[in-house]
N, C-alpha and C positions, 0 to 999 in steps of 0.2 A: 495415383490412386488406383488400386486394383478392384476387381469386381466384388471380392469378398468384403472389403472395407466399405464399398458402396451399399451393400445389402445390410450390413450390421446396423441395428437400431442404436442411434446415438441420442442420448438425452442431454439437452442443454439445461443445466440447473440455473435458475435465476430467481430474483425476488427475495425470498426468505423473510426473516423477521428482524434484521438488524436496522440500525439507523440509516443505512445506505440502501434500503430496499428499492426505492424509486430509481436510483441510478443503476442498480443491478438489473432491474426490469428492462431498462433501455439498452444496457450492454447485452443482455440475453437475447433480446429481439434482433439486435444487429447480427449477433453470432448465428442465431437460428436462420435468418434470411440468407446469410452467406453460405452456410452449409447446405441449405435447401437448393440454392442456385447452383452449387457445385455438384449437385446430384446425389447427395447423401440421404439416407433414410433417417430423418431426424424428427425429434419431438421436443416440444418445449414443456418444461416442468417447473412450476412455481413451488419452491421448497419451503412453503409456509405450513404445510400439513404433515401427514405421515409420509415422509420421503421414502422410507423403506418399501412401503406398500405401493407407492406410485411407480417406483423403479421396477418392481416385480410385475405390476399390472401392465406396464408399457413394454415389458420384456427388453429392457435396455441392456445392451452389451458393452457400451462405452459411454463415458460421461465427459462432457465439456463443462467445466465449472465456470460459471459467470456470476458467482455470488461475490458480494463485497461486504467485508466486515463480519462480525458475529461468528456463528458456527461454520459458515461457509468458508471463512478464511483463516480460522484459528486451528485447523487440524481436525476438528470434530467430524465434519462431513467426510474428510479424507479418510479418517479412521473407519467410519461406517462402510465406505466403499471398499476399503481394504478387506474388511471382514466378509463383505458380500462377494468379493472376488471380481469386482468390476473395475477395469482400468479407467483412469481419469487423467485429465490434463493438469499441468502445473506441478508445484512442489508437493512433497510428501508430508506426512503427519508432523514430524518433528520440526522440519524447516518452516512449515506453515505456522506452527505454534510459536516458534521463536521469533519469526518476523512480525507476527501480530502483536506480540508483547514487547512494547518499546523498551521497557526496562531490561528484559532478558537479552534482547538483541544488542543494546548498548554495551552490556557486559561482554558479550561475545566479540563485539568490535574492538573493545579495549584490549581484550586478550590477544587479538590478532594485530594489535597496533594500527588499527584503522582509525583515522582521526574523526572524533565526534565533538560536538560542543560540550563544555562543562555542564554537569547536571546534578540535581538532587532528586531524591525519591520521597514522595509524601504518601502516607497511607492513612486511611480513616482511623485505624487503631492507634498509630503513633501520635495522631493529632487529637486524640480524645481528651476530654477534660481531666484535669488532675494528674497529668503526666509528670510525676516527681516534682511538682511545684514549679516547673519551668514553662516557658512560653515556647511551645514547639514551632509555632509559626515564625517567631523571631529567629529561632535557630536555623531555619531554612534559608534566611536571607542574612548571611553574616560575611564579614570580611569583604573580599572583592566580589562576592556573589550577591549582587544587589540588582534591583530593576535597572534597565528593562530585562524581563525574563519571559520565557514562553511557557505557558501551562498547557499540558497535553494529557488527556486521558491515556492510560497505558495501553489499552486494547481497543482503540477505535481507529478507523481510517478516514480518508477523504477530508482531513482537517476538521472532523466533527469534534466539537468541544474545545478547539484550540483557541487560545487567546494570548495576545501580547500584553503584558502588564508593565506599565511604565511608572506607576505610583504605588509605593509599598502600602498605602492606606487602603487600596482596593484589592490588595492581594488576597486577604481572607475570603472575601466574597467571590472572587474569581476561582479560588481553589474549591470552595463549596460547590460552585456551579459545575466544575469539572468532575467532582465526585458523583454527580448524577449519572455518569457514564461508567462508573466502576469504583472499586475500593482503592486503587492505586493510581497515582498521578505523577507524571514526570514534570519536573520544574527545570527547564533548560535555559542556560544563559543565551540571551538574544544576540545573534551575530548579524549585523547589518551587512548585506552583500547581495550578490546575484543568486537567484534561484535557478538551479540547473537540474534537469531530469535526464538520466541515462537509461536507455532501454537495453536489456540483456535478453538474448534469445539463444537457447541451447549453449549456454556457457560462453558466449561471445558477445562483445559489445555491438549492438545493432546501430546505435547512433545516439544523438543527444539533442536537447532543445533547451533554450533559455526562456524562462517564462517571466513576463513583466506584467503583473496584475495591476489593475487600476487602483486597487486598494493597497493596504499596508503589507499584506502578504497573500500568498496563494490560498485563499480561503475556500470553503465548500462552495460558496456562491460564485467565486471567480472561476472555479474549476468547471462548473456545470451550467454557466450562463454565457451564451455566445456573446462576444463583443467586449467582455470585461477583462480579457487578458490578451496581451500581445505575445506571439510566439516567434522566437528567433531560431532559424535553422541554418547552419549549426550555431551553437552558442558563440557569442562574440567574446571569445577568450583567445589569448595567444596560444600558440601550439604547445608550449611546455605546460601551461596551466590546464589546457584541455586534456592533454595526455595524463596528467596527474589525477584529474577528475574522473576520467574513464577507468584508470587503474584502481582508484579507490572504490568506485561503484562495483566493478567486477570482483574485487576482493571481498566486499560486503556480501554480494550474492553468493560467492563460494563459501565464505565463512559460516553462513547459516545453513549451507547444504541445499540451496534452492535448485530447482530444475525448471525446464520449460521457459516461459517468458516472465520476466520481472521488470519492474521499473524502480530505479534507485533515485531517491530525492536527496539533493545535496545543496549546500549553501557555500558560495565562494566569497571569502572575506576580502577586504580592501588590499590585502597583501597577496592576493591570489592563492590563498590556501584553501583547499576543498575540505569540507566537513560533511560526513554522511549523516543524514537525518533519519532515514528509514528505508526499508526495502518493502515494496509492495508485491506480494506474490501472485495476486490476481488483479492486474491493472485494468482500469476501465476500458470499455470498448464502445463508448458512445461517440457521437459525432464531434464532441469537443475533447475526447480523451487523448492523452499524450502518446501512448504506445502506438496506436494506429497512425498518428501524425508523424512520429519519428520513423516508423516503418515506411510510410509513403515517401518521406524525404530521402530515404536510403534506396528507393526503387522497388519496395515491396508493397504491392497493393493489398487492400483489406482482405479479399478472399484468400490470397496467397498466405497472408499472415495467419489467418485462422487455420488454414490447412497445415502450416508449419507447427503451430501450437498443438494441433491434434496429433502430430507425429506422422502424418502421411506424406 
């Protein structure tokens, strides 16, 4: 770190207005403390108001984005910072938008032959009443594509609104609940297996972790409540499977054009085949978050991780 970077005002963006606001506040506070302890000129900014005005008032020269979900992770804030000419951490506008949109990212992965679970797309428009006299809900669950399935809002993170549906009878109600988070929902074939997360830093695999939640899957509660999940470093996979998992994760990161630090979520089936679920362009930085845990297991302590993400 040189003297100039020490003097530059760095704004840590946190909070915001998404469903992940509280987690973002925790991430932002941890990042703020690390940067302050490292000697940076840093300020914390809650992105729930006029962000443009706040950045100008604080005379921010660089931004560390610690926002999760919503405008902070979908490219909107990144676009605003581009227009203002303020450098920021993480992926750019397009990569952020693609990664946040689960449907768009799935299509990118398929184009690049990156394995993903079979899926269908449901929209409020396509499921509206009187759709050519057919039952659009029944059309979603046809042939071999039957419960159990995973319902996911297309543009939310941290497992917000995610539900595993095992009974077709409750499928309509679960779908309606997911539509509370947006107009498009991903219906994904449920794959029973091991949940593995791979951390990417500067286009290289930093490491991985296997998560074993006490519940049925790595839910929002399991992610952010201490004691509800067991973490295995490194994942208990044979060397060949772990190599394939790391390769798939890095391929997904690059296919979307991501930069900086990302965390790729995968499921490994009982035949040791990895499937990419999603790429998180702004991983959590709380005490239970996986990126810091993976970094520490690889020998990179939290302050050093924050400095690497900042690019210093």
